[in-house]
C-alpha positions as CSV (number, residue, x, y, z in Angstrom):
1,M,-9.1,-38.6,-2.9
2,A,-7.4,-35.3,-2.3
3,M,-9.3,-32.4,-0.6
4,T,-8.6,-29.0,0.9
5,V,-10.1,-27.4,3.9
6,R,-9.5,-24.1,5.8
7,G,-9.9,-23.7,9.6
8,K,-8.2,-22.6,12.8
9,L,-5.7,-24.7,14.7
10,H,-7.6,-25.7,17.8
11,K,-5.3,-28.3,19.3
12,K,-2.1,-30.3,18.5
13,F,-1.1,-33.6,20.0
14,P,2.4,-34.9,20.5
15,T,4.0,-37.3,18.0
16,V,3.4,-40.9,18.7
17,D,5.8,-43.7,17.7
18,V,3.5,-46.5,16.7
19,S,6.3,-48.8,15.8
20,D,10.0,-48.5,15.1
21,R,9.1,-47.7,11.5
22,F,5.9,-45.6,11.8
23,R,5.0,-42.4,13.6
24,K,2.0,-40.2,13.6
25,R,0.7,-36.9,15.0
26,E,-2.9,-35.7,15.3
27,F,-4.2,-32.1,15.3
28,V,-7.7,-30.6,15.3
29,I,-8.9,-27.6,13.4
30,E,-12.1,-25.7,14.0
31,I,-14.2,-25.2,10.9
32,V,-16.9,-22.6,10.9
33,D,-19.2,-23.6,8.0
34,G,-22.5,-21.8,7.8
35,N,-23.7,-21.3,11.3
36,P,-20.9,-19.9,13.6
37,M,-22.8,-21.1,16.7
38,Y,-22.0,-24.8,15.7
39,P,-18.3,-25.0,14.6
40,Q,-16.9,-28.4,13.5
41,Y,-13.8,-29.9,15.2
42,V,-12.1,-32.1,12.8
43,T,-9.1,-34.3,13.6
44,F,-6.3,-34.8,11.0
45,Q,-3.4,-37.1,11.0
46,L,0.3,-36.4,9.9
47,T,2.6,-39.3,9.4
48,Q,6.3,-40.0,9.2
49,D,8.4,-36.9,8.2
50,K,5.3,-34.7,8.0
51,C,4.8,-34.9,11.9
52,G,6.8,-31.7,12.3
53,V,5.0,-29.4,10.0
54,I,2.8,-27.9,12.7
55,E,5.4,-27.8,15.4
56,D,5.9,-24.1,15.3
57,V,2.3,-23.1,14.3
58,P,0.6,-21.3,17.2
59,Q,-2.9,-22.3,18.3
60,G,-5.5,-20.1,16.7
61,S,-3.7,-19.8,13.4
62,T,-5.8,-20.2,10.2
63,L,-4.6,-23.1,8.1
64,D,-5.2,-24.5,4.7
65,V,-5.0,-28.3,5.1
66,D,-4.6,-30.6,2.0
67,F,-5.5,-34.1,2.9
68,N,-6.5,-37.5,1.6
69,L,-9.6,-39.3,2.8
70,R,-8.7,-42.9,3.9
71,G,-10.9,-45.7,5.0
72,R,-10.4,-49.3,6.0
73,E,-12.4,-52.3,7.3
74,W,-11.3,-54.1,10.5
75,K,-12.6,-57.5,11.8
76,S,-12.3,-58.0,15.5
77,P,-11.4,-61.4,17.1
78,Q,-15.1,-61.8,17.9
79,G,-16.0,-61.5,14.1
80,E,-17.5,-58.0,14.4
81,I,-16.7,-55.8,11.4
82,K,-15.9,-52.1,12.0
83,Y,-15.0,-49.3,9.6
84,F,-12.5,-46.5,10.3
85,N,-11.9,-43.2,8.5
86,T,-8.7,-41.2,8.5
87,L,-8.1,-37.7,7.2
88,E,-4.4,-37.9,6.3
89,A,-2.8,-34.4,5.9
90,W,-0.1,-34.1,3.5
91,R,0.3,-30.4,3.4
92,V,-0.5,-27.7,6.0
93,V,0.0,-24.1,5.1
94,T,-0.7,-21.0,7.3
95,A,-3.4,-19.2,5.3
96,A,-2.6,-15.7,3.9
97,A,-4.5,-12.8,5.5
98,E,-7.3,-12.0,3.3
99,S,-8.4,-8.4,2.7
100,S,-12.2,-8.2,3.3
101,P,-14.0,-5.4,1.5
102,A,-15.7,-4.7,4.8
103,M,-12.4,-4.1,6.5
104,E,-11.1,-1.6,3.8
105,A,-11.5,2.1,4.3
106,P,-14.7,3.3,2.5
107,L,-14.2,5.5,-0.5
108,S,-15.3,9.1,0.0
109,P,-18.1,10.1,-2.5
110,P,-17.1,12.7,-5.3
111,P,-17.7,16.3,-4.4
112,Y,-21.2,17.5,-5.1
113,M,-21.4,19.7,-8.3
114,S,-24.6,21.5,-9.1
115,G,-25.7,22.1,-12.7
116,S,-24.6,25.8,-12.6
117,D,-21.1,24.6,-11.6
118,L,-21.0,22.6,-14.9
119,E,-22.5,25.1,-17.2
120,G,-20.5,28.3,-16.4
121,G,-17.0,26.7,-16.0
122,A,-14.2,26.5,-18.5
123,D,-14.8,23.9,-21.1
124,D,-11.7,21.7,-21.0
125,L,-13.3,18.7,-22.5
126,P,-11.6,17.4,-25.7
127,F,-14.8,17.1,-27.8
């Protein structure tokens, strides 16, 4: 199940060699969804050759993360069953700066023209 989320890079962890054939790296993004007083901190995992994609990304950068939602069942030696979820990132892109209408310079209103300005002037209308 592929999904995409946008957030700020909060923390990156070092790459861990789990075995001689498997390595992973985790990172956390801060997602502000709705109320900015309660941001969500979500951990993602990069694996194998993808571990380096966030190496040069500075903390605080806005990222678009494409990921797969993974889940598995695990049975402990005592017979207890637990469930684990993993957000496996497969593409991480620094988000382009977006132009917000509030950040753009406001347009100045057209100059005021009274009715007498319109009536007595030259008629340059084509009809």
